[in-house]
C-alpha positions in Angstrom: -47.7 -63.5 59.5 -48.4 -60.3 61.7 -45.6 -57.5 61.0 -45.6 -55.0 63.5 -46.8 -51.1 61.9 -44.1 -49.0 60.0 -41.3 -52.6 59.5 -40.7 -53.2 56.6 -41.7 -56.8 55.4 -41.4 -59.1 51.9 -42.4 -62.5 51.9 -41.3 -65.3 49.2 -43.0 -68.5 47.7 -40.4 -70.5 47.5 -42.6 -73.4 46.2 -44.1 -74.3 42.4 -47.3 -73.8 43.1 -49.3 -70.4 43.1 -49.5 -68.4 46.0 -52.3 -66.5 47.6 -52.3 -63.6 50.4 -55.0 -62.0 52.1 -54.2 -58.6 53.7 -56.0 -56.3 56.3 -54.9 -53.1 57.9 -55.8 -51.5 61.1 -57.1 -48.4 60.1 -58.7 -46.7 56.9 -55.6 -44.8 56.0 -52.6 -47.6 57.0 -49.5 -45.3 55.2 -46.6 -45.6 53.2 -43.2 -46.2 53.6 -40.3 -45.9 50.5 -37.7 -48.5 50.7 -34.9 -46.3 49.6 -35.5 -44.2 52.5 -36.8 -46.5 54.8 -33.1 -48.6 53.9 -30.9 -45.8 53.3 -32.1 -42.8 55.3 -31.3 -43.9 58.4 -28.3 -44.5 61.1 -28.4 -48.6 60.8 -24.9 -49.7 60.4 -23.6 -49.9 57.0 -22.9 -53.7 57.1 -26.2 -54.8 57.8 -27.7 -52.7 54.9 -25.3 -54.4 52.9 -26.2 -58.3 53.8 -30.2 -57.4 52.8 -29.2 -55.2 49.8 -26.4 -57.0 48.1 -24.6 -54.0 47.2 -21.0 -53.1 48.4 -19.8 -51.4 51.1 -18.8 -48.4 48.2 -22.4 -47.8 46.9 -24.3 -48.4 50.5 -22.3 -45.5 51.5 -23.0 -43.1 48.2 -26.4 -43.9 48.5 -26.8 -43.1 52.3 -24.6 -39.5 52.3 -27.7 -38.6 49.0 -30.6 -39.7 51.4 -29.0 -38.4 54.1 -28.4 -41.5 56.3 -25.5 -41.8 58.8 -23.4 -45.2 60.1 
């Protein structure tokens, strides 16, 4: 799989056996992205964030207000 730079991503092993992952970065300093800020300090619609985090509307809006997000 190829992931565009800066996008959050994850992989889930739905099987019963062990999984092996090989990772390569395009830079010696690939950077860091903090998930809390990526999800809640943005202008994504709250409905989208609710779907991916399984949080209710009130909790998403509370986290967005604390971390500076909108939407």
